[in-house]
A tleap script that builds the chain and sets N, CA, C and O, in Angstrom:
source leaprc.protein.ff14SB
mol = sequence {
  NMET LEU ALA GLU LEU ALA ALA GLY ARG THR
  HIE ALA GLN ASP GLY ALA ARG TRP LEU PRO
  ALA ALA PRO LEU MET ALA GLN LEU ASP ARG
  PHE LEU ALA ALA PHE GLU SER GLY THR GLU
  ALA GLU ARG ALA ALA ALA GLY ALA ALA GLY
  VAL ASP GLY ARG ALA ILE TRP GLN ALA ALA
  PHE GLN ALA ALA GLY GLY ILE ASP ALA TRP
  GLN ALA MET PRO ALA ALA ALA GLY PRO ILE
  GLY SER ALA ARG PRO SER GLY SER ASP TYR
  ARG CYS PRO GLY VAL PRO VAL SER CILE
}
set mol.1.N position { 54.035 73.491 79.479 }
set mol.1.CA position { 53.443 74.420 80.399 }
set mol.1.C position { 52.661 73.683 81.491 }
set mol.1.O position { 52.743 74.028 82.670 }
set mol.2.N position { 51.911 72.675 81.082 }
set mol.2.CA position { 51.146 71.928 82.087 }
set mol.2.C position { 52.062 71.227 83.081 }
set mol.2.O position { 51.721 71.101 84.257 }
set mol.3.N position { 53.214 70.773 82.620 }
set mol.3.CA position { 54.176 70.136 83.529 }
set mol.3.C position { 54.689 71.140 84.553 }
set mol.3.O position { 54.868 70.803 85.724 }
set mol.4.N position { 54.926 72.370 84.114 }
set mol.4.CA position { 55.388 73.414 85.045 }
set mol.4.C position { 54.302 73.758 86.065 }
set mol.4.O position { 54.597 73.973 87.241 }
set mol.5.N position { 53.057 73.810 85.618 }
set mol.5.CA position { 51.958 74.073 86.540 }
set mol.5.C position { 51.821 72.933 87.545 }
set mol.5.O position { 51.596 73.172 88.732 }
set mol.6.N position { 51.955 71.710 87.077 }
set mol.6.CA position { 51.894 70.556 87.984 }
set mol.6.C position { 53.032 70.608 88.995 }
set mol.6.O position { 52.836 70.307 90.172 }
set mol.7.N position { 54.222 70.989 88.535 }
set mol.7.CA position { 55.362 71.123 89.457 }
set mol.7.C position { 55.089 72.212 90.485 }
set mol.7.O position { 55.404 72.048 91.663 }
set mol.8.N position { 54.509 73.315 90.048 }
set mol.8.CA position { 54.155 74.391 90.973 }
set mol.8.C position { 53.160 73.936 92.016 }
set mol.8.O position { 53.263 74.301 93.187 }
set mol.9.N position { 52.197 73.140 91.591 }
set mol.9.CA position { 51.211 72.616 92.546 }
set mol.9.C position { 51.882 71.698 93.564 }
set mol.9.O position { 51.528 71.708 94.743 }
set mol.10.N position { 52.842 70.913 93.112 }
set mol.10.CA position { 53.580 70.044 94.035 }
set mol.10.C position { 54.359 70.880 95.038 }
set mol.10.O position { 54.391 70.557 96.225 }
set mol.11.N position { 54.987 71.952 94.569 }
set mol.11.CA position { 55.723 72.842 95.478 }
set mol.11.C position { 54.772 73.500 96.479 }
set mol.11.O position { 55.110 73.636 97.655 }
set mol.12.N position { 53.598 73.905 96.027 }
set mol.12.CA position { 52.615 74.505 96.936 }
set mol.12.C position { 52.188 73.492 97.994 }
set mol.12.O position { 52.058 73.837 99.169 }
set mol.13.N position { 51.971 72.262 97.586 }
set mol.13.CA position { 51.591 71.226 98.549 }
set mol.13.C position { 52.722 70.942 99.529 }
set mol.13.O position { 52.479 70.685 100.709 }
set mol.14.N position { 53.948 70.988 99.042 }
set mol.14.CA position { 55.102 70.819 99.943 }
set mol.14.C position { 55.183 71.982 100.926 }
set mol.14.O position { 55.418 71.780 102.118 }
set mol.15.N position { 54.988 73.203 100.420 }
set mol.15.CA position { 55.046 74.386 101.273 }
set mol.15.C position { 53.976 74.394 102.343 }
set mol.15.O position { 54.160 74.976 103.411 }
set mol.16.N position { 52.865 73.752 102.059 }
set mol.16.CA position { 51.755 73.710 103.022 }
set mol.16.C position { 52.082 72.876 104.255 }
set mol.16.O position { 51.352 72.919 105.245 }
set mol.17.N position { 53.169 72.122 104.202 }
set mol.17.CA position { 53.548 71.340 105.392 }
set mol.17.C position { 54.023 72.231 106.524 }
set mol.17.O position { 53.982 71.835 107.688 }
set mol.18.N position { 54.481 73.450 106.184 }
set mol.18.CA position { 54.794 74.418 107.241 }
set mol.18.C position { 53.461 75.087 107.577 }
set mol.18.O position { 52.939 75.862 106.776 }
set mol.19.N position { 52.922 74.801 108.726 }
set mol.19.CA position { 51.549 75.188 109.051 }
set mol.19.C position { 51.227 76.673 108.872 }
set mol.19.O position { 50.128 76.987 108.414 }
set mol.20.N position { 52.130 77.608 109.211 }
set mol.20.CA position { 51.777 79.007 108.969 }
set mol.20.C position { 51.556 79.324 107.483 }
set mol.20.O position { 50.830 80.264 107.156 }
set mol.21.N position { 52.166 78.560 106.595 }
set mol.21.CA position { 52.024 78.799 105.160 }
set mol.21.C position { 50.874 78.013 104.543 }
set mol.21.O position { 50.526 78.251 103.387 }
set mol.22.N position { 50.285 77.100 105.272 }
set mol.22.CA position { 49.257 76.215 104.707 }
set mol.22.C position { 48.090 76.971 104.063 }
set mol.22.O position { 47.682 76.596 102.964 }
set mol.23.N position { 47.530 78.019 104.691 }
set mol.23.CA position { 46.418 78.719 104.036 }
set mol.23.C position { 46.830 79.369 102.705 }
set mol.23.O position { 46.086 79.310 101.726 }
set mol.24.N position { 48.001 79.978 102.677 }
set mol.24.CA position { 48.483 80.600 101.441 }
set mol.24.C position { 48.757 79.553 100.376 }
set mol.24.O position { 48.390 79.731 99.214 }
set mol.25.N position { 49.398 78.468 100.767 }
set mol.25.CA position { 49.728 77.423 99.800 }
set mol.25.C position { 48.469 76.756 99.249 }
set mol.25.O position { 48.450 76.333 98.093 }
set mol.26.N position { 47.422 76.660 100.063 }
set mol.26.CA position { 46.151 76.101 99.574 }
set mol.26.C position { 45.570 77.005 98.481 }
set mol.26.O position { 45.054 76.518 97.475 }
set mol.27.N position { 45.657 78.314 98.686 }
set mol.27.CA position { 45.153 79.247 97.672 }
set mol.27.C position { 46.028 79.230 96.425 }
set mol.27.O position { 45.519 79.336 95.309 }
set mol.28.N position { 47.345 79.098 96.606 }
set mol.28.CA position { 48.239 79.022 95.455 }
set mol.28.C position { 47.947 77.761 94.649 }
set mol.28.O position { 47.904 77.805 93.419 }
set mol.29.N position { 47.748 76.645 95.331 }
set mol.29.CA position { 47.415 75.403 94.641 }
set mol.29.C position { 46.099 75.564 93.867 }
set mol.29.O position { 45.991 75.128 92.721 }
set mol.30.N position { 45.126 76.179 94.486 }
set mol.30.CA position { 43.832 76.421 93.835 }
set mol.30.C position { 44.002 77.322 92.605 }
set mol.30.O position { 43.383 77.084 91.568 }
set mol.31.N position { 44.834 78.346 92.726 }
set mol.31.CA position { 45.104 79.262 91.615 }
set mol.31.C position { 45.776 78.521 90.462 }
set mol.31.O position { 45.380 78.680 89.308 }
set mol.32.N position { 46.785 77.714 90.768 }
set mol.32.CA position { 47.484 76.974 89.725 }
set mol.32.C position { 46.570 75.932 89.069 }
set mol.32.O position { 46.658 75.704 87.862 }
set mol.33.N position { 45.699 75.303 89.855 }
set mol.33.CA position { 44.738 74.347 89.292 }
set mol.33.C position { 43.788 75.057 88.327 }
set mol.33.O position { 43.443 74.513 87.278 }
set mol.34.N position { 43.367 76.267 88.681 }
set mol.34.CA position { 42.496 77.039 87.795 }
set mol.34.C position { 43.228 77.429 86.520 }
set mol.34.O position { 42.639 77.441 85.439 }
set mol.35.N position { 44.503 77.745 86.646 }
set mol.35.CA position { 45.318 78.075 85.473 }
set mol.35.C position { 45.407 76.857 84.554 }
set mol.35.O position { 45.320 76.981 83.332 }
set mol.36.N position { 45.582 75.679 85.159 }
set mol.36.CA position { 45.585 74.440 84.371 }
set mol.36.C position { 44.257 74.259 83.646 }
set mol.36.O position { 44.234 73.895 82.470 }
set mol.37.N position { 43.153 74.513 84.342 }
set mol.37.CA position { 41.831 74.375 83.727 }
set mol.37.C position { 41.686 75.297 82.530 }
set mol.37.O position { 41.179 74.890 81.485 }
set mol.38.N position { 42.126 76.525 82.678 }
set mol.38.CA position { 42.056 77.473 81.572 }
set mol.38.C position { 42.905 77.030 80.396 }
set mol.38.O position { 42.489 77.138 79.242 }
set mol.39.N position { 44.089 76.535 80.690 }
set mol.39.CA position { 44.993 76.086 79.636 }
set mol.39.C position { 44.421 74.883 78.906 }
set mol.39.O position { 44.477 74.816 77.678 }
set mol.40.N position { 43.876 73.944 79.643 }
set mol.40.CA position { 43.271 72.764 79.027 }
set mol.40.C position { 42.070 73.152 78.160 }
set mol.40.O position { 41.893 72.611 77.069 }
set mol.41.N position { 41.253 74.079 78.638 }
set mol.41.CA position { 40.083 74.518 77.872 }
set mol.41.C position { 40.515 75.208 76.585 }
set mol.41.O position { 39.930 74.982 75.526 }
set mol.42.N position { 41.529 76.041 76.680 }
set mol.42.CA position { 42.017 76.739 75.487 }
set mol.42.C position { 42.620 75.748 74.494 }
set mol.42.O position { 42.409 75.867 73.287 }
set mol.43.N position { 43.361 74.782 74.997 }
set mol.43.CA position { 43.934 73.754 74.109 }
set mol.43.C position { 42.842 72.960 73.412 }
set mol.43.O position { 42.951 72.660 72.223 }
set mol.44.N position { 41.792 72.618 74.146 }
set mol.44.CA position { 40.703 71.833 73.568 }
set mol.44.C position { 39.994 72.605 72.456 }
set mol.44.O position { 39.497 72.005 71.502 }
set mol.45.N position { 39.946 73.919 72.576 }
set mol.45.CA position { 39.254 74.747 71.591 }
set mol.45.C position { 40.163 75.207 70.455 }
set mol.45.O position { 39.689 75.785 69.477 }
set mol.46.N position { 41.462 74.953 70.578 }
set mol.46.CA position { 42.417 75.431 69.574 }
set mol.46.C position { 42.049 74.910 68.190 }
set mol.46.O position { 41.719 73.737 68.013 }
set mol.47.N position { 42.114 75.797 67.234 }
set mol.47.CA position { 41.858 75.422 65.851 }
set mol.47.C position { 40.411 75.505 65.422 }
set mol.47.O position { 40.119 75.460 64.227 }
set mol.48.N position { 39.500 75.626 66.370 }
set mol.48.CA position { 38.087 75.744 66.004 }
set mol.48.C position { 37.834 77.132 65.431 }
set mol.48.O position { 38.307 78.133 65.969 }
set mol.49.N position { 37.105 77.182 64.364 }
set mol.49.CA position { 36.821 78.460 63.695 }
set mol.49.C position { 35.965 79.354 64.594 }
set mol.49.O position { 35.013 78.904 65.232 }
set mol.50.N position { 36.333 80.620 64.621 }
set mol.50.CA position { 35.540 81.610 65.352 }
set mol.50.C position { 35.610 81.509 66.863 }
set mol.50.O position { 34.758 82.065 67.556 }
set mol.51.N position { 36.591 80.824 67.382 }
set mol.51.CA position { 36.708 80.649 68.824 }
set mol.51.C position { 37.746 81.620 69.371 }
set mol.51.O position { 38.857 81.718 68.851 }
set mol.52.N position { 37.371 82.333 70.422 }
set mol.52.CA position { 38.292 83.251 71.094 }
set mol.52.C position { 38.960 82.482 72.236 }
set mol.52.O position { 38.384 82.329 73.312 }
set mol.53.N position { 40.181 82.001 71.989 }
set mol.53.CA position { 40.888 81.197 72.978 }
set mol.53.C position { 41.091 81.903 74.296 }
set mol.53.O position { 41.026 81.269 75.349 }
set mol.54.N position { 41.336 83.200 74.265 }
set mol.54.CA position { 41.536 83.951 75.507 }
set mol.54.C position { 40.263 83.982 76.338 }
set mol.54.O position { 40.309 83.852 77.561 }
set mol.55.N position { 39.114 84.157 75.665 }
set mol.55.CA position { 37.841 84.178 76.391 }
set mol.55.C position { 37.535 82.807 76.991 }
set mol.55.O position { 37.025 82.709 78.107 }
set mol.56.N position { 37.848 81.762 76.247 }
set mol.56.CA position { 37.632 80.402 76.758 }
set mol.56.C position { 38.535 80.148 77.953 }
set mol.56.O position { 38.103 79.576 78.954 }
set mol.57.N position { 39.799 80.576 77.848 }
set mol.57.CA position { 40.729 80.421 78.966 }
set mol.57.C position { 40.183 81.141 80.198 }
set mol.57.O position { 40.132 80.567 81.285 }
set mol.58.N position { 39.778 82.389 80.024 }
set mol.58.CA position { 39.291 83.197 81.144 }
set mol.58.C position { 38.067 82.572 81.801 }
set mol.58.O position { 37.974 82.512 83.027 }
set mol.59.N position { 37.129 82.106 80.980 }
set mol.59.CA position { 35.911 81.504 81.531 }
set mol.59.C position { 36.235 80.251 82.346 }
set mol.59.O position { 35.682 80.052 83.427 }
set mol.60.N position { 37.120 79.419 81.834 }
set mol.60.CA position { 37.494 78.196 82.560 }
set mol.60.C position { 38.258 78.533 83.835 }
set mol.60.O position { 38.037 77.915 84.877 }
set mol.61.N position { 39.154 79.508 83.752 }
set mol.61.CA position { 39.927 79.948 84.911 }
set mol.61.C position { 38.991 80.456 86.014 }
set mol.61.O position { 39.141 80.091 87.180 }
set mol.62.N position { 38.042 81.288 85.640 }
set mol.62.CA position { 37.091 81.820 86.615 }
set mol.62.C position { 36.214 80.723 87.202 }
set mol.62.O position { 35.985 80.683 88.411 }
set mol.63.N position { 35.719 79.826 86.334 }
set mol.63.CA position { 34.853 78.744 86.806 }
set mol.63.C position { 35.572 77.827 87.792 }
set mol.63.O position { 34.943 77.253 88.680 }
set mol.64.N position { 36.872 77.692 87.638 }
set mol.64.CA position { 37.667 76.842 88.528 }
set mol.64.C position { 38.079 77.560 89.815 }
set mol.64.O position { 38.757 76.972 90.657 }
set mol.65.N position { 37.680 78.816 89.976 }
set mol.65.CA position { 37.975 79.542 91.212 }
set mol.65.C position { 39.287 80.292 91.218 }
set mol.65.O position { 39.775 80.662 92.286 }
set mol.66.N position { 39.874 80.528 90.055 }
set mol.66.CA position { 41.168 81.199 89.988 }
set mol.66.C position { 41.164 82.612 90.534 }
set mol.66.O position { 42.089 83.006 91.244 }
set mol.67.N position { 40.141 83.374 90.214 }
set mol.67.CA position { 40.086 84.760 90.697 }
set mol.67.C position { 39.871 84.787 92.205 }
set mol.67.O position { 40.491 85.579 92.914 }
set mol.68.N position { 38.992 83.922 92.686 }
set mol.68.CA position { 38.763 83.862 94.133 }
set mol.68.C position { 40.042 83.482 94.879 }
set mol.68.O position { 40.353 84.050 95.927 }
set mol.69.N position { 40.778 82.517 94.329 }
set mol.69.CA position { 42.031 82.100 94.972 }
set mol.69.C position { 43.037 83.242 94.979 }
set mol.69.O position { 43.701 83.476 95.989 }
set mol.70.N position { 43.157 83.958 93.854 }
set mol.70.CA position { 44.094 85.080 93.763 }
set mol.70.C position { 43.742 86.150 94.799 }
set mol.70.O position { 44.621 86.683 95.476 }
set mol.71.N position { 42.468 86.451 94.912 }
set mol.71.CA position { 42.035 87.488 95.850 }
set mol.71.C position { 42.184 87.054 97.296 }
set mol.71.O position { 42.317 87.897 98.183 }
set mol.72.N position { 42.163 85.758 97.546 }
set mol.72.CA position { 42.290 85.251 98.917 }
set mol.72.C position { 43.741 85.166 99.392 }
set mol.72.O position { 43.992 85.029 100.589 }
set mol.73.N position { 44.684 85.246 98.473 }
set mol.73.CA position { 46.091 85.064 98.849 }
set mol.73.C position { 46.622 86.078 99.856 }
set mol.73.O position { 47.288 85.668 100.807 }
set mol.74.N position { 46.368 87.371 99.706 }
set mol.74.CA position { 46.939 88.306 100.693 }
set mol.74.C position { 46.499 88.007 102.128 }
set mol.74.O position { 47.326 88.029 103.040 }
set mol.75.N position { 45.229 87.733 102.336 }
set mol.75.CA position { 44.761 87.421 103.690 }
set mol.75.C position { 45.336 86.094 104.171 }
set mol.75.O position { 45.648 85.933 105.351 }
set mol.76.N position { 45.472 85.143 103.243 }
set mol.76.CA position { 46.005 83.837 103.612 }
set mol.76.C position { 47.478 83.905 103.995 }
set mol.76.O position { 47.979 83.018 104.685 }
set mol.77.N position { 48.173 84.945 103.556 }
set mol.77.CA position { 49.600 85.089 103.874 }
set mol.77.C position { 49.829 85.620 105.284 }
set mol.77.O position { 50.951 85.554 105.786 }
set mol.78.N position { 48.805 86.137 105.922 }
set mol.78.CA position { 48.945 86.737 107.242 }
set mol.78.C position { 49.663 85.896 108.273 }
set mol.78.O position { 50.550 86.405 108.958 }
set mol.79.N position { 49.314 84.620 108.411 }
set mol.79.CA position { 49.979 83.809 109.441 }
set mol.79.C position { 51.488 83.663 109.250 }
set mol.79.O position { 52.206 83.385 110.210 }
set mol.80.N position { 51.969 83.844 108.040 }
set mol.80.CA position { 53.405 83.693 107.797 }
set mol.80.C position { 54.184 84.787 108.522 }
set mol.80.O position { 55.193 84.509 109.169 }
set mol.81.N position { 53.718 86.028 108.415 }
set mol.81.CA position { 54.410 87.135 109.071 }
set mol.81.C position { 54.423 87.012 110.574 }
set mol.81.O position { 55.423 87.330 111.217 }
set mol.82.N position { 53.315 86.552 111.148 }
set mol.82.CA position { 53.262 86.439 112.600 }
set mol.82.C position { 54.041 85.230 113.106 }
set mol.82.O position { 54.366 85.160 114.291 }
set mol.83.N position { 54.346 84.278 112.225 }
set mol.83.CA position { 55.122 83.101 112.639 }
set mol.83.C position { 56.615 83.356 112.600 }
set mol.83.O position { 57.396 82.561 113.122 }
set mol.84.N position { 57.014 84.447 111.991 }
set mol.84.CA position { 58.421 84.783 111.885 }
set mol.84.C position { 58.940 85.214 113.258 }
set mol.84.O position { 58.330 86.067 113.903 }
set mol.85.N position { 60.034 84.649 113.707 }
set mol.85.CA position { 60.566 85.028 115.020 }
set mol.85.C position { 60.892 86.519 115.073 }
set mol.85.O position { 61.444 87.069 114.120 }
set mol.86.N position { 60.557 87.159 116.163 }
set mol.86.CA position { 60.845 88.581 116.282 }
set mol.86.C position { 62.351 88.815 116.241 }
set mol.86.O position { 63.136 88.035 116.781 }
set mol.87.N position { 62.727 89.897 115.595 }
set mol.87.CA position { 64.133 90.251 115.494 }
set mol.87.C position { 64.874 89.541 114.381 }
set mol.87.O position { 66.047 89.832 114.144 }
set mol.88.N position { 64.223 88.618 113.692 }
set mol.88.CA position { 64.937 87.930 112.609 }
set mol.88.C position { 64.997 88.834 111.388 }
set mol.88.O position { 64.094 89.630 111.128 }
set mol.89.N position { 66.078 88.687 110.658 }
set mol.89.CA position { 66.307 89.500 109.470 }
set mol.89.C position { 65.491 88.943 108.309 }
set mol.89.O position { 65.322 87.731 108.180 }
set mol.90.N position { 64.996 89.827 107.482 }
set mol.90.CA position { 64.228 89.406 106.321 }
set mol.90.C position { 65.121 88.861 105.202 }
set mol.90.O position { 64.623 88.224 104.274 }
set mol.91.N position { 66.395 89.098 105.279 }
set mol.91.CA position { 67.293 88.744 104.178 }
set mol.91.C position { 67.818 87.321 104.317 }
set mol.91.O position { 68.035 86.802 105.412 }
set mol.92.N position { 68.008 86.723 103.152 }
set mol.92.CA position { 68.640 85.393 103.109 }
set mol.92.C position { 70.084 85.597 102.643 }
set mol.92.O position { 70.325 86.300 101.661 }
set mol.93.N position { 71.035 84.991 103.337 }
set mol.93.CA position { 72.434 85.143 102.937 }
set mol.93.C position { 72.643 84.664 101.494 }
set mol.93.O position { 72.171 83.593 101.114 }
set mol.94.N position { 73.343 85.457 100.713 }
set mol.94.CA position { 73.657 85.067 99.358 }
set mol.94.C position { 72.545 85.324 98.349 }
set mol.94.O position { 72.721 85.060 97.159 }
set mol.95.N position { 71.404 85.833 98.805 }
set mol.95.CA position { 70.298 86.129 97.895 }
set mol.95.C position { 70.176 87.644 97.775 }
set mol.95.O position { 69.956 88.325 98.777 }
set mol.96.N position { 70.316 88.176 96.570 }
set mol.96.CA position { 70.352 89.640 96.405 }
set mol.96.C position { 68.958 90.287 96.415 }
set mol.96.O position { 68.752 91.305 95.753 }
set mol.97.N position { 68.012 89.720 97.146 }
set mol.97.CA position { 66.667 90.288 97.231 }
set mol.97.C position { 66.310 90.433 98.694 }
set mol.97.O position { 66.577 89.540 99.498 }
set mol.98.N position { 65.714 91.545 99.036 }
set mol.98.CA position { 65.257 91.720 100.413 }
set mol.98.C position { 63.853 92.312 100.387 }
set mol.98.O position { 63.412 92.858 99.376 }
set mol.99.N position { 63.179 92.196 101.487 }
set mol.99.CA position { 61.813 92.731 101.616 }
set mol.99.C position { 61.842 93.915 102.540 }
set mol.99.O position { 60.804 94.525 102.795 }
savepdb mol mol.pdb
quit
């Protein structure tokens, strides 16, 4: 799981090279880093008697700024929409998903 989170952070950092996406990717990286913090905290507490792993995960996630990053993502995505050329289609050829 930690390897997947690290890969996600690398993808977010790569995505930030496109300047309109940089604010969103910074928040995504922050969110994934907080998720890593929660996971590490829960792993460290695993097996201890009377420990609520979910509560430990949540506390570490919050302390690392995960909730703030999640809440900041919608506003951070704004520049992406305005950077899209007018008249361009939202669909990607060969991808069965559209917005």
